DOPATOR-590946 format. One record per residue (C-alpha): residue number from 1; y, x, z; residue in three letters. Coordinates in Angstrom, 2 decimals, decimal comma, padded with zeros to 5 digits, always signed. Layout:
BEGIN
<koldo num="NUM" y="Y" x="X" z="Z" residu="ALA"/>
...
//
This chain:
BEGIN
<koldo num="1" y="-030,26" x="-025,44" z="+059,05" residu="MET"/>
<koldo num="2" y="-028,66" x="-022,35" z="+061,13" residu="HIS"/>
<koldo num="3" y="-026,54" x="-023,67" z="+064,02" residu="THR"/>
<koldo num="4" y="-023,62" x="-021,20" z="+064,71" residu="PRO"/>
<koldo num="5" y="-023,75" x="-020,04" z="+068,29" residu="HIS"/>
<koldo num="6" y="-021,11" x="-022,02" z="+071,26" residu="PRO"/>
<koldo num="7" y="-019,13" x="-018,70" z="+071,79" residu="LEU"/>
<koldo num="8" y="-018,25" x="-018,10" z="+068,11" residu="LEU"/>
<koldo num="9" y="-017,75" x="-021,63" z="+067,25" residu="VAL"/>
<koldo num="10" y="-015,34" x="-021,44" z="+070,60" residu="LEU"/>
<koldo num="11" y="-013,77" x="-018,32" z="+068,96" residu="LEU"/>
<koldo num="12" y="-013,04" x="-019,91" z="+066,14" residu="PHE"/>
<koldo num="13" y="-011,30" x="-022,75" z="+066,92" residu="PHE"/>
<koldo num="14" y="-009,07" x="-020,20" z="+069,15" residu="GLY"/>
<koldo num="15" y="-008,22" x="-018,75" z="+066,11" residu="PHE"/>
<koldo num="16" y="-007,08" x="-021,78" z="+064,30" residu="LEU"/>
<koldo num="17" y="-004,84" x="-022,69" z="+067,42" residu="LEU"/>
<koldo num="18" y="-003,31" x="-019,57" z="+067,88" residu="SER"/>
<koldo num="19" y="-002,25" x="-019,41" z="+064,12" residu="CYS"/>
<koldo num="20" y="-000,64" x="-022,53" z="+064,84" residu="GLY"/>
<koldo num="21" y="+001,34" x="-021,40" z="+067,54" residu="THR"/>
<koldo num="22" y="+003,03" x="-017,66" z="+066,85" residu="PRO"/>
<koldo num="23" y="+003,81" x="-015,44" z="+068,98" residu="SER"/>
<koldo num="24" y="+007,39" x="-014,27" z="+069,79" residu="LYS"/>
<koldo num="25" y="+006,52" x="-011,34" z="+068,30" residu="ASP"/>
<koldo num="26" y="+003,75" x="-010,64" z="+065,23" residu="SER"/>
<koldo num="27" y="+002,87" x="-007,05" z="+064,71" residu="MET"/>
<koldo num="28" y="+001,49" x="-006,34" z="+061,23" residu="ALA"/>
<koldo num="29" y="+000,38" x="-002,82" z="+060,15" residu="SER"/>
<koldo num="30" y="+003,95" x="-002,50" z="+058,11" residu="ASP"/>
<koldo num="31" y="+005,98" x="-005,87" z="+058,56" residu="TYR"/>
<koldo num="32" y="+006,82" x="-006,38" z="+062,06" residu="ILE"/>
<koldo num="33" y="+008,47" x="-009,77" z="+062,79" residu="ILE"/>
<koldo num="34" y="+011,24" x="-009,60" z="+066,63" residu="ARG"/>
<koldo num="35" y="+012,12" x="-013,19" z="+067,40" residu="THR"/>
<koldo num="36" y="+015,09" x="-014,56" z="+069,84" residu="PHE"/>
<koldo num="37" y="+016,84" x="-017,59" z="+070,60" residu="GLY"/>
<koldo num="38" y="+020,13" x="-018,57" z="+072,22" residu="PRO"/>
<koldo num="39" y="+018,77" x="-018,02" z="+075,90" residu="GLU"/>
<koldo num="40" y="+018,55" x="-014,15" z="+074,51" residu="ASP"/>
<koldo num="41" y="+022,11" x="-013,68" z="+073,57" residu="ILE"/>
<koldo num="42" y="+024,05" x="-011,18" z="+076,55" residu="PRO"/>
<koldo num="43" y="+026,93" x="-012,84" z="+077,63" residu="ALA"/>
<koldo num="44" y="+029,63" x="-011,00" z="+075,47" residu="PRO"/>
<koldo num="45" y="+032,62" x="-008,67" z="+076,17" residu="ASP"/>
<koldo num="46" y="+035,61" x="-009,87" z="+074,95" residu="ALA"/>
<koldo num="47" y="+038,22" x="-007,74" z="+072,45" residu="LEU"/>
<koldo num="48" y="+041,61" x="-008,10" z="+071,88" residu="LYS"/>
<koldo num="49" y="+042,37" x="-006,35" z="+068,46" residu="GLY"/>
<koldo num="50" y="+045,32" x="-004,77" z="+066,66" residu="LYS"/>
<koldo num="51" y="+046,75" x="-006,44" z="+063,39" residu="LYS"/>
<koldo num="52" y="+048,34" x="-004,12" z="+061,49" residu="LEU"/>
<koldo num="53" y="+050,79" x="-004,68" z="+058,79" residu="ASN"/>
<koldo num="54" y="+050,01" x="-002,73" z="+055,69" residu="LEU"/>
<koldo num="55" y="+052,10" x="-004,60" z="+052,88" residu="PRO"/>
<koldo num="56" y="+050,22" x="-002,75" z="+050,09" residu="ALA"/>
<koldo num="57" y="+047,00" x="-004,68" z="+050,86" residu="LEU"/>
<koldo num="58" y="+047,57" x="-007,55" z="+048,81" residu="LEU"/>
<koldo num="59" y="+043,68" x="-009,20" z="+049,63" residu="ASN"/>
<koldo num="60" y="+041,43" x="-006,93" z="+051,57" residu="PRO"/>
<koldo num="61" y="+038,01" x="-007,53" z="+051,56" residu="LYS"/>
<koldo num="62" y="+035,71" x="-004,55" z="+052,91" residu="SER"/>
<koldo num="63" y="+036,20" x="-001,15" z="+055,04" residu="ILE"/>
<koldo num="64" y="+034,67" x="+001,73" z="+055,39" residu="LEU"/>
<koldo num="65" y="+034,95" x="+004,86" z="+058,14" residu="TRP"/>
<koldo num="66" y="+034,24" x="+007,99" z="+056,65" residu="THR"/>
<koldo num="67" y="+034,63" x="+009,83" z="+060,15" residu="GLY"/>
<koldo num="68" y="+038,65" x="+010,47" z="+058,99" residu="LYS"/>
<koldo num="69" y="+039,98" x="+007,59" z="+057,21" residu="TYR"/>
<koldo num="70" y="+039,43" x="+003,72" z="+056,88" residu="LEU"/>
<koldo num="71" y="+039,16" x="+003,03" z="+053,18" residu="VAL"/>
<koldo num="72" y="+040,13" x="-000,60" z="+052,13" residu="VAL"/>
<koldo num="73" y="+038,86" x="-002,26" z="+048,94" residu="ALA"/>
<koldo num="74" y="+040,79" x="-005,06" z="+047,12" residu="GLU"/>
<koldo num="75" y="+038,98" x="-008,51" z="+046,44" residu="ARG"/>
<koldo num="76" y="+040,86" x="-008,37" z="+042,87" residu="LYS"/>
<koldo num="77" y="+042,70" x="-005,50" z="+042,01" residu="ALA"/>
<koldo num="78" y="+046,15" x="-006,07" z="+039,79" residu="LEU"/>
<koldo num="79" y="+046,28" x="-001,80" z="+039,78" residu="ASP"/>
<koldo num="80" y="+044,26" x="-000,39" z="+042,13" residu="TYR"/>
<koldo num="81" y="+041,43" x="-000,80" z="+044,26" residu="HIS"/>
<koldo num="82" y="+041,08" x="+001,12" z="+047,03" residu="LEU"/>
<koldo num="83" y="+043,64" x="+002,06" z="+049,83" residu="HIS"/>
<koldo num="84" y="+043,25" x="+005,12" z="+052,02" residu="VAL"/>
<koldo num="85" y="+044,26" x="+004,13" z="+055,85" residu="VAL"/>
<koldo num="86" y="+044,97" x="+006,33" z="+058,84" residu="ASP"/>
<koldo num="87" y="+043,60" x="+004,24" z="+062,05" residu="PRO"/>
<koldo num="88" y="+045,51" x="+006,53" z="+064,46" residu="ASP"/>
<koldo num="89" y="+049,09" x="+006,88" z="+062,98" residu="SER"/>
<koldo num="90" y="+048,50" x="+002,82" z="+061,48" residu="GLU"/>
<koldo num="91" y="+050,04" x="+004,16" z="+058,55" residu="LYS"/>
<koldo num="92" y="+048,69" x="+004,12" z="+054,07" residu="LEU"/>
<koldo num="93" y="+047,83" x="+007,22" z="+053,04" residu="ILE"/>
<koldo num="94" y="+047,70" x="+006,60" z="+049,15" residu="LYS"/>
<koldo num="95" y="+046,24" x="+003,98" z="+046,55" residu="THR"/>
<koldo num="96" y="+043,84" x="+004,88" z="+044,50" residu="MET"/>
<koldo num="97" y="+041,20" x="+003,75" z="+042,24" residu="GLY"/>
<koldo num="98" y="+042,77" x="+002,50" z="+039,00" residu="LYS"/>
<koldo num="99" y="+041,98" x="-000,61" z="+037,37" residu="ASP"/>
<koldo num="100" y="+040,24" x="-000,69" z="+033,92" residu="GLY"/>
<koldo num="101" y="+037,40" x="+000,69" z="+031,98" residu="MET"/>
<koldo num="102" y="+038,95" x="+003,97" z="+030,89" residu="GLY"/>
<koldo num="103" y="+037,39" x="+007,73" z="+031,63" residu="PRO"/>
<koldo num="104" y="+037,17" x="+008,18" z="+035,57" residu="GLY"/>
<koldo num="105" y="+038,67" x="+004,12" z="+036,05" residu="GLU"/>
<koldo num="106" y="+036,85" x="+001,21" z="+037,77" residu="ILE"/>
<koldo num="107" y="+037,08" x="-002,77" z="+037,43" residu="VAL"/>
<koldo num="108" y="+035,49" x="-003,73" z="+040,97" residu="ALA"/>
<koldo num="109" y="+034,83" x="-002,13" z="+044,31" residu="ALA"/>
<koldo num="110" y="+031,75" x="-004,05" z="+045,43" residu="TYR"/>
<koldo num="111" y="+030,28" x="-001,91" z="+048,18" residu="GLN"/>
<koldo num="112" y="+031,50" x="+001,13" z="+049,80" residu="LEU"/>
<koldo num="113" y="+029,55" x="+004,24" z="+051,30" residu="GLN"/>
<koldo num="114" y="+030,29" x="+007,69" z="+052,79" residu="ARG"/>
<koldo num="115" y="+030,30" x="+010,97" z="+050,78" residu="GLY"/>
<koldo num="116" y="+028,92" x="+013,86" z="+052,00" residu="LYS"/>
<koldo num="117" y="+032,36" x="+014,70" z="+053,26" residu="SER"/>
<koldo num="118" y="+034,56" x="+012,54" z="+055,43" residu="VAL"/>
<koldo num="119" y="+036,99" x="+013,08" z="+052,21" residu="ASN"/>
<koldo num="120" y="+034,87" x="+011,53" z="+050,61" residu="GLU"/>
<koldo num="121" y="+033,66" x="+007,75" z="+049,61" residu="CYS"/>
<koldo num="122" y="+031,21" x="+006,60" z="+047,24" residu="TRP"/>
<koldo num="123" y="+032,21" x="+002,72" z="+045,49" residu="ILE"/>
<koldo num="124" y="+029,52" x="+000,99" z="+043,69" residu="TYR"/>
<koldo num="125" y="+030,90" x="-000,50" z="+040,05" residu="ASP"/>
<koldo num="126" y="+028,72" x="-003,44" z="+039,67" residu="HIS"/>
<koldo num="127" y="+030,10" x="-004,72" z="+036,43" residu="THR"/>
<koldo num="128" y="+030,16" x="-000,97" z="+034,97" residu="GLN"/>
<koldo num="129" y="+026,71" x="-000,60" z="+036,75" residu="LYS"/>
<koldo num="130" y="+027,81" x="+003,07" z="+037,88" residu="LEU"/>
<koldo num="131" y="+028,72" x="+004,57" z="+042,02" residu="MET"/>
<koldo num="132" y="+032,07" x="+006,48" z="+041,71" residu="ALA"/>
<koldo num="133" y="+032,36" x="+009,28" z="+043,98" residu="LEU"/>
<koldo num="134" y="+036,46" x="+009,79" z="+045,10" residu="PHE"/>
<koldo num="135" y="+037,81" x="+012,35" z="+046,49" residu="ASP"/>
<koldo num="136" y="+040,25" x="+010,75" z="+049,46" residu="LEU"/>
<koldo num="137" y="+042,57" x="+014,01" z="+049,07" residu="GLU"/>
<koldo num="138" y="+042,83" x="+014,47" z="+045,79" residu="SER"/>
<koldo num="139" y="+046,59" x="+013,55" z="+043,66" residu="SER"/>
<koldo num="140" y="+044,38" x="+011,84" z="+041,31" residu="ASP"/>
<koldo num="141" y="+043,95" x="+007,83" z="+041,64" residu="ALA"/>
<koldo num="142" y="+040,67" x="+008,42" z="+039,22" residu="LEU"/>
<koldo num="143" y="+037,19" x="+008,94" z="+040,42" residu="TYR"/>
<koldo num="144" y="+035,73" x="+012,65" z="+040,31" residu="GLN"/>
<koldo num="145" y="+032,45" x="+012,02" z="+039,49" residu="LYS"/>
<koldo num="146" y="+030,22" x="+008,83" z="+038,36" residu="ALA"/>
<koldo num="147" y="+026,70" x="+007,90" z="+038,22" residu="PHE"/>
<koldo num="148" y="+026,13" x="+005,41" z="+035,88" residu="ARG"/>
<koldo num="149" y="+022,89" x="+003,34" z="+035,92" residu="GLN"/>
<koldo num="150" y="+020,11" x="+004,10" z="+033,13" residu="PRO"/>
<koldo num="151" y="+018,56" x="+001,34" z="+031,14" residu="GLU"/>
<koldo num="152" y="+015,93" x="+001,53" z="+033,17" residu="LYS"/>
<koldo num="153" y="+018,06" x="+000,68" z="+036,21" residu="MET"/>
<koldo num="154" y="+019,28" x="-002,57" z="+034,70" residu="TYR"/>
<koldo num="155" y="+017,80" x="-005,04" z="+037,17" residu="LEU"/>
<koldo num="156" y="+019,60" x="-003,03" z="+039,83" residu="ALA"/>
<koldo num="157" y="+022,07" x="-004,24" z="+042,14" residu="VAL"/>
<koldo num="158" y="+023,58" x="-003,44" z="+045,60" residu="ASP"/>
<koldo num="159" y="+022,68" x="+000,39" z="+045,15" residu="MET"/>
<koldo num="160" y="+022,98" x="+002,94" z="+048,02" residu="LEU"/>
<koldo num="161" y="+022,84" x="+006,54" z="+047,98" residu="TRP"/>
<koldo num="162" y="+019,04" x="+007,26" z="+049,54" residu="ASN"/>
<koldo num="163" y="+019,58" x="+010,97" z="+049,06" residu="SER"/>
<koldo num="164" y="+021,14" x="+013,35" z="+046,82" residu="ASP"/>
<koldo num="165" y="+018,53" x="+012,45" z="+044,15" residu="SER"/>
<koldo num="166" y="+017,56" x="+008,94" z="+045,02" residu="THR"/>
<koldo num="167" y="+019,16" x="+005,45" z="+044,99" residu="LEU"/>
<koldo num="168" y="+018,44" x="+001,87" z="+047,25" residu="ILE"/>
<koldo num="169" y="+018,88" x="-000,78" z="+045,49" residu="CYS"/>
<koldo num="170" y="+017,39" x="-004,43" z="+045,26" residu="GLN"/>
<koldo num="171" y="+016,57" x="-006,42" z="+042,06" residu="LEU"/>
<koldo num="172" y="+018,45" x="-009,12" z="+040,55" residu="ALA"/>
<koldo num="173" y="+014,86" x="-010,27" z="+039,62" residu="ASP"/>
<koldo num="174" y="+011,54" x="-009,84" z="+040,59" residu="GLY"/>
<koldo num="175" y="+009,43" x="-010,10" z="+043,95" residu="ASN"/>
<koldo num="176" y="+010,17" x="-006,52" z="+045,15" residu="GLU"/>
<koldo num="177" y="+011,97" x="-006,84" z="+048,39" residu="LYS"/>
<koldo num="178" y="+013,76" x="-003,59" z="+048,69" residu="PHE"/>
<koldo num="179" y="+013,32" x="-000,37" z="+045,74" residu="VAL"/>
<koldo num="180" y="+013,72" x="+003,57" z="+045,51" residu="ILE"/>
<koldo num="181" y="+014,83" x="+005,01" z="+041,63" residu="TYR"/>
<koldo num="182" y="+015,31" x="+008,39" z="+040,82" residu="ASP"/>
<koldo num="183" y="+018,26" x="+008,92" z="+039,04" residu="THR"/>
<koldo num="184" y="+016,55" x="+009,17" z="+035,98" residu="LEU"/>
<koldo num="185" y="+015,44" x="+005,61" z="+036,43" residu="GLY"/>
<koldo num="186" y="+012,29" x="+006,08" z="+037,53" residu="ASN"/>
<koldo num="187" y="+010,87" x="+003,36" z="+040,27" residu="GLN"/>
<koldo num="188" y="+009,19" x="+005,49" z="+043,01" residu="LEU"/>
<koldo num="189" y="+008,39" x="+002,74" z="+045,24" residu="SER"/>
<koldo num="190" y="+009,26" x="-001,02" z="+046,72" residu="SER"/>
<koldo num="191" y="+008,91" x="-002,32" z="+050,27" residu="TYR"/>
<koldo num="192" y="+008,20" x="-005,46" z="+050,53" residu="GLY"/>
<koldo num="193" y="+008,05" x="-009,24" z="+048,84" residu="ASN"/>
<koldo num="194" y="+010,40" x="-011,92" z="+048,68" residu="TRP"/>
<koldo num="195" y="+007,58" x="-014,59" z="+048,25" residu="SER"/>
<koldo num="196" y="+006,11" x="-013,94" z="+051,80" residu="LEU"/>
<koldo num="197" y="+010,02" x="-014,68" z="+053,42" residu="MET"/>
<koldo num="198" y="+008,71" x="-018,63" z="+053,04" residu="LEU"/>
<koldo num="199" y="+005,61" x="-020,47" z="+054,19" residu="GLU"/>
<koldo num="200" y="+005,67" x="-021,91" z="+050,99" residu="ASP"/>
<koldo num="201" y="+004,93" x="-020,07" z="+048,57" residu="ARG"/>
<koldo num="202" y="+005,74" x="-022,01" z="+045,08" residu="SER"/>
<koldo num="203" y="+009,03" x="-021,26" z="+044,38" residu="PRO"/>
<koldo num="204" y="+009,65" x="-017,92" z="+042,30" residu="PRO"/>
<koldo num="205" y="+010,35" x="-014,86" z="+044,01" residu="PRO"/>
<koldo num="206" y="+013,75" x="-014,50" z="+042,41" residu="ASN"/>
<koldo num="207" y="+015,10" x="-017,95" z="+044,09" residu="VAL"/>
<koldo num="208" y="+013,76" x="-016,87" z="+047,51" residu="VAL"/>
<koldo num="209" y="+015,00" x="-013,87" z="+046,95" residu="SER"/>
<koldo num="210" y="+018,76" x="-015,46" z="+046,51" residu="SER"/>
<koldo num="211" y="+018,18" x="-018,21" z="+049,52" residu="VAL"/>
<koldo num="212" y="+018,10" x="-014,71" z="+051,43" residu="HIS"/>
<koldo num="213" y="+021,14" x="-013,49" z="+050,20" residu="GLN"/>
<koldo num="214" y="+023,43" x="-011,41" z="+052,21" residu="GLY"/>
<koldo num="215" y="+025,01" x="-007,45" z="+052,80" residu="LYS"/>
<koldo num="216" y="+023,30" x="-003,76" z="+053,55" residu="SER"/>
<koldo num="217" y="+023,86" x="-001,06" z="+055,09" residu="SER"/>
<koldo num="218" y="+021,91" x="+002,53" z="+055,56" residu="ILE"/>
<koldo num="219" y="+022,43" x="+004,06" z="+058,39" residu="SER"/>
<koldo num="220" y="+024,04" x="+007,68" z="+057,97" residu="PRO"/>
<koldo num="221" y="+020,72" x="+010,02" z="+058,49" residu="ASP"/>
<koldo num="222" y="+018,96" x="+007,54" z="+055,42" residu="HIS"/>
<koldo num="223" y="+016,36" x="+006,89" z="+057,55" residu="LYS"/>
<koldo num="224" y="+017,29" x="+003,50" z="+057,79" residu="LYS"/>
<koldo num="225" y="+018,19" x="+000,56" z="+055,40" residu="TYR"/>
<koldo num="226" y="+019,64" x="-002,42" z="+057,05" residu="VAL"/>
<koldo num="227" y="+020,10" x="-006,17" z="+055,19" residu="GLN"/>
<koldo num="228" y="+021,17" x="-009,56" z="+056,85" residu="VAL"/>
<koldo num="229" y="+021,26" x="-012,61" z="+056,06" residu="GLY"/>
<koldo num="230" y="+024,25" x="-014,87" z="+055,18" residu="LEU"/>
<koldo num="231" y="+021,69" x="-018,44" z="+054,90" residu="LEU"/>
<koldo num="232" y="+019,45" x="-016,99" z="+056,59" residu="ARG"/>
<koldo num="233" y="+019,58" x="-015,74" z="+060,20" residu="ASP"/>
<koldo num="234" y="+017,06" x="-012,99" z="+059,84" residu="TYR"/>
<koldo num="235" y="+017,69" x="-009,13" z="+059,91" residu="ILE"/>
<koldo num="236" y="+015,60" x="-006,35" z="+057,90" residu="GLU"/>
<koldo num="237" y="+015,12" x="-003,05" z="+058,98" residu="ILE"/>
<koldo num="238" y="+013,04" x="-000,10" z="+056,40" residu="LEU"/>
<koldo num="239" y="+012,49" x="+002,81" z="+058,14" residu="ASP"/>
<koldo num="240" y="+012,49" x="+004,86" z="+054,43" residu="THR"/>
<koldo num="241" y="+010,38" x="+007,33" z="+055,74" residu="HIS"/>
<koldo num="242" y="+007,53" x="+004,89" z="+057,32" residu="SER"/>
<koldo num="243" y="+007,93" x="+001,93" z="+055,08" residu="GLY"/>
<koldo num="244" y="+007,70" x="+000,73" z="+057,78" residu="THR"/>
<koldo num="245" y="+010,09" x="-003,50" z="+058,13" residu="ILE"/>
<koldo num="246" y="+011,11" x="-005,00" z="+061,59" residu="THR"/>
<koldo num="247" y="+012,33" x="-008,29" z="+060,40" residu="SER"/>
<koldo num="248" y="+014,16" x="-009,65" z="+063,16" residu="ILE"/>
<koldo num="249" y="+014,80" x="-013,66" z="+063,00" residu="ARG"/>
<koldo num="250" y="+017,28" x="-015,76" z="+065,13" residu="GLY"/>
<koldo num="251" y="+019,01" x="-016,87" z="+066,73" residu="PRO"/>
<koldo num="252" y="+018,92" x="-020,47" z="+065,08" residu="GLU"/>
<koldo num="253" y="+016,13" x="-020,03" z="+063,04" residu="HIS"/>
<koldo num="254" y="+017,41" x="-021,84" z="+060,04" residu="THR"/>
<koldo num="255" y="+016,30" x="-022,32" z="+056,22" residu="ILE"/>
<koldo num="256" y="+019,03" x="-023,57" z="+053,94" residu="PRO"/>
<koldo num="257" y="+017,32" x="-026,67" z="+051,85" residu="ASP"/>
<koldo num="258" y="+017,37" x="-025,96" z="+048,53" residu="PHE"/>
<koldo num="259" y="+015,71" x="-026,82" z="+045,15" residu="GLU"/>
<koldo num="260" y="+014,64" x="-024,65" z="+042,00" residu="VAL"/>
<koldo num="261" y="+017,05" x="-025,21" z="+039,21" residu="ASP"/>
<koldo num="262" y="+015,62" x="-025,09" z="+035,92" residu="TYR"/>
<koldo num="263" y="+018,49" x="-026,41" z="+034,11" residu="SER"/>
<koldo num="264" y="+020,35" x="-022,96" z="+032,98" residu="ALA"/>
<koldo num="265" y="+016,90" x="-022,14" z="+031,28" residu="GLY"/>
<koldo num="266" y="+015,29" x="-020,09" z="+034,14" residu="TYR"/>
<koldo num="267" y="+014,54" x="-020,83" z="+037,82" residu="PRO"/>
<koldo num="268" y="+017,97" x="-020,73" z="+040,33" residu="MET"/>
<koldo num="269" y="+018,21" x="-021,85" z="+043,87" residu="ALA"/>
<koldo num="270" y="+020,42" x="-024,99" z="+044,12" residu="GLN"/>
<koldo num="271" y="+021,45" x="-025,44" z="+047,73" residu="LEU"/>
<koldo num="272" y="+021,53" x="-029,07" z="+049,05" residu="THR"/>
<koldo num="273" y="+023,42" x="-028,86" z="+052,17" residu="ASP"/>
<koldo num="274" y="+027,44" x="-028,48" z="+051,25" residu="LEU"/>
<koldo num="275" y="+027,88" x="-027,98" z="+055,23" residu="SER"/>
<koldo num="276" y="+024,80" x="-025,38" z="+055,61" residu="ARG"/>
<koldo num="277" y="+025,95" x="-022,80" z="+058,34" residu="PRO"/>
<koldo num="278" y="+026,68" x="-018,56" z="+057,47" residu="TYR"/>
<koldo num="279" y="+025,28" x="-016,38" z="+059,60" residu="PHE"/>
<koldo num="280" y="+025,44" x="-012,33" z="+058,96" residu="TYR"/>
<koldo num="281" y="+028,34" x="-012,10" z="+056,95" residu="THR"/>
<koldo num="282" y="+028,43" x="-008,15" z="+057,54" residu="PHE"/>
<koldo num="283" y="+026,59" x="-005,17" z="+058,91" residu="VAL"/>
<koldo num="284" y="+027,08" x="-001,35" z="+059,64" residu="VAL"/>
<koldo num="285" y="+023,78" x="+000,40" z="+060,32" residu="ALA"/>
<koldo num="286" y="+025,25" x="+003,21" z="+062,73" residu="GLY"/>
<koldo num="287" y="+023,48" x="+006,39" z="+064,24" residu="LYS"/>
<koldo num="288" y="+021,83" x="+004,95" z="+066,85" residu="GLU"/>
<koldo num="289" y="+022,43" x="+000,70" z="+066,85" residu="PHE"/>
<koldo num="290" y="+023,24" x="-001,70" z="+064,53" residu="ILE"/>
<koldo num="291" y="+026,64" x="-003,67" z="+064,44" residu="TYR"/>
<koldo num="292" y="+026,03" x="-007,66" z="+062,68" residu="ALA"/>
<koldo num="293" y="+029,13" x="-009,59" z="+062,32" residu="LEU"/>
<koldo num="294" y="+027,89" x="-013,18" z="+062,93" residu="TYR"/>
<koldo num="295" y="+029,35" x="-016,86" z="+062,31" residu="PHE"/>
<koldo num="296" y="+026,96" x="-019,28" z="+063,14" residu="GLY"/>
<koldo num="297" y="+028,71" x="-022,25" z="+061,71" residu="LYS"/>
<koldo num="298" y="+029,23" x="-024,07" z="+058,91" residu="SER"/>
<koldo num="299" y="+030,86" x="-023,26" z="+056,03" residu="VAL"/>
<koldo num="300" y="+033,10" x="-025,78" z="+055,73" residu="ASP"/>
<koldo num="301" y="+035,30" x="-023,99" z="+058,71" residu="LEU"/>
<koldo num="302" y="+035,85" x="-021,40" z="+055,96" residu="PHE"/>
<koldo num="303" y="+036,97" x="-023,51" z="+053,58" residu="PHE"/>
<koldo num="304" y="+038,97" x="-025,30" z="+055,46" residu="GLN"/>
<koldo num="305" y="+040,37" x="-022,99" z="+058,18" residu="ASP"/>
<koldo num="306" y="+039,97" x="-019,44" z="+056,43" residu="GLY"/>
<koldo num="307" y="+037,79" x="-019,05" z="+059,85" residu="GLU"/>
<koldo num="308" y="+034,86" x="-016,83" z="+059,54" residu="LEU"/>
<koldo num="309" y="+033,18" x="-014,28" z="+062,55" residu="SER"/>
<koldo num="310" y="+034,43" x="-013,70" z="+065,55" residu="ARG"/>
<koldo num="311" y="+031,14" x="-012,39" z="+066,83" residu="GLU"/>
<koldo num="312" y="+029,18" x="-008,98" z="+066,69" residu="ILE"/>
<koldo num="313" y="+025,87" x="-008,32" z="+067,78" residu="PHE"/>
<koldo num="314" y="+024,57" x="-005,11" z="+068,21" residu="VAL"/>
<koldo num="315" y="+020,55" x="-003,94" z="+067,76" residu="PHE"/>
<koldo num="316" y="+019,02" x="-001,50" z="+068,61" residu="ASP"/>
<koldo num="317" y="+016,53" x="-000,13" z="+065,23" residu="TYR"/>
<koldo num="318" y="+013,22" x="-001,55" z="+067,39" residu="ILE"/>
<koldo num="319" y="+015,12" x="-004,72" z="+066,98" residu="GLY"/>
<koldo num="320" y="+016,37" x="-005,45" z="+070,02" residu="ASN"/>
<koldo num="321" y="+020,18" x="-007,53" z="+070,87" residu="LEU"/>
<koldo num="322" y="+021,69" x="-005,36" z="+073,26" residu="VAL"/>
<koldo num="323" y="+025,29" x="-006,33" z="+073,31" residu="LYS"/>
<koldo num="324" y="+027,79" x="-008,92" z="+071,91" residu="THR"/>
<koldo num="325" y="+031,37" x="-009,02" z="+071,83" residu="TYR"/>
<koldo num="326" y="+033,85" x="-011,86" z="+070,64" residu="THR"/>
<koldo num="327" y="+036,44" x="-011,13" z="+068,99" residu="LEU"/>
<koldo num="328" y="+040,34" x="-012,88" z="+069,04" residu="ASP"/>
<koldo num="329" y="+040,88" x="-011,72" z="+065,13" residu="HIS"/>
<koldo num="330" y="+038,31" x="-013,30" z="+062,28" residu="ALA"/>
<koldo num="331" y="+036,53" x="-010,72" z="+060,02" residu="LEU"/>
<koldo num="332" y="+035,58" x="-010,73" z="+056,53" residu="PHE"/>
<koldo num="333" y="+034,10" x="-007,15" z="+057,38" residu="SER"/>
<koldo num="334" y="+033,27" x="-004,45" z="+059,48" residu="LEU"/>
<koldo num="335" y="+033,66" x="-000,41" z="+060,05" residu="ALA"/>
<koldo num="336" y="+032,61" x="+000,90" z="+063,54" residu="VAL"/>
<koldo num="337" y="+034,16" x="+004,32" z="+064,64" residu="ASP"/>
<koldo num="338" y="+030,80" x="+005,30" z="+066,96" residu="GLU"/>
<koldo num="339" y="+032,29" x="+008,53" z="+067,80" residu="LYS"/>
<koldo num="340" y="+035,96" x="+006,98" z="+069,55" residu="ASN"/>
<koldo num="341" y="+034,32" x="+003,42" z="+069,86" residu="ARG"/>
<koldo num="342" y="+036,74" x="+001,63" z="+067,93" residu="ARG"/>
<koldo num="343" y="+036,19" x="-001,23" z="+065,53" residu="PHE"/>
<koldo num="344" y="+037,75" x="-001,95" z="+062,56" residu="PHE"/>
<koldo num="345" y="+037,51" x="-005,50" z="+060,25" residu="GLY"/>
<koldo num="346" y="+039,58" x="-006,93" z="+057,43" residu="ILE"/>
<koldo num="347" y="+040,97" x="-010,46" z="+058,96" residu="SER"/>
<koldo num="348" y="+039,95" x="-013,61" z="+057,47" residu="SER"/>
<koldo num="349" y="+043,13" x="-015,58" z="+058,01" residu="ASP"/>
<koldo num="350" y="+045,96" x="-016,39" z="+055,70" residu="GLU"/>
<koldo num="351" y="+047,63" x="-012,92" z="+055,38" residu="ASP"/>
<koldo num="352" y="+044,70" x="-010,55" z="+055,85" residu="PRO"/>
<koldo num="353" y="+044,70" x="-006,83" z="+057,25" residu="ASN"/>
<koldo num="354" y="+043,00" x="-003,79" z="+058,99" residu="VAL"/>
<koldo num="355" y="+042,80" x="-005,08" z="+062,65" residu="VAL"/>
<koldo num="356" y="+041,54" x="-002,34" z="+064,86" residu="ILE"/>
<koldo num="357" y="+039,38" x="-002,87" z="+068,39" residu="PHE"/>
<koldo num="358" y="+038,56" x="-000,28" z="+071,12" residu="ASP"/>
<koldo num="359" y="+035,57" x="-001,19" z="+072,72" residu="TYR"/>
//
């Protein structure tokens, strides 16, 4: 019988020990994990915001900075979904995005994205499965043109333009994490697998993806796609050119408790901790930095008091947490004017409106 060399035995057990105590940063060819804890959070700068009083905003939920205008989307519209605001004069310019399913109308403004011009804004209407382009200086309240998802893209959700002819999205079902389609509905590429986000590989991929739900954003040059976790404190940064994903984990390193529920006839995630924390509630992928709204407290505070994120974490695209801010107004969503160093948000109080911060 062959007896292993003592040096090989030592190396083997050393390998096993290293697997049991992972390093703070772990590297792979296409997936890089960066971790940080509460001790790594820089001391914050405190910001005081100016809340506007725009009565046309009934129940705003999200906000976008185009480089010239603020576009505010309503949570549930009565007649119109969008408001165009001039942050310098602090006045409402117009209301548009007529509610309905007729030509040029939308029934939801789920996701906002800048167009090629500062006068343009794309709206993802997930109900009608379309991306609608609005000219913010048009006298018309309807969209100018739209892209409707082909049948082959019926699983695509959270869509953003990746180029003039491609879209990046996630899937309502499946193991693929981030997917790029062309406008004919052909899948061109995919990046990452949801099943690898947990050590336990037994939950179905759609269950894992729902546990990792959150907001997404794409950088102005379309080279970086960013996803943040609401129920788990993580941020994924996809380099759309190289295909490399950098995953930032922290600061609490919490995975929500859940069970796989089959009562609907297919697997779903049933969250078992009703007081679970919310983490990253919104994200903006900027030119050089990522701006993430951070909550880090029990969801009970939101349902009881309307309290939500009062912190902004700023990361670079390598995955370093470089700056933090605390806010005197809790926010639902965020927009960033990097040129003039302004944050814009929608307050999460009982009378939500636009709040402006200089940073």
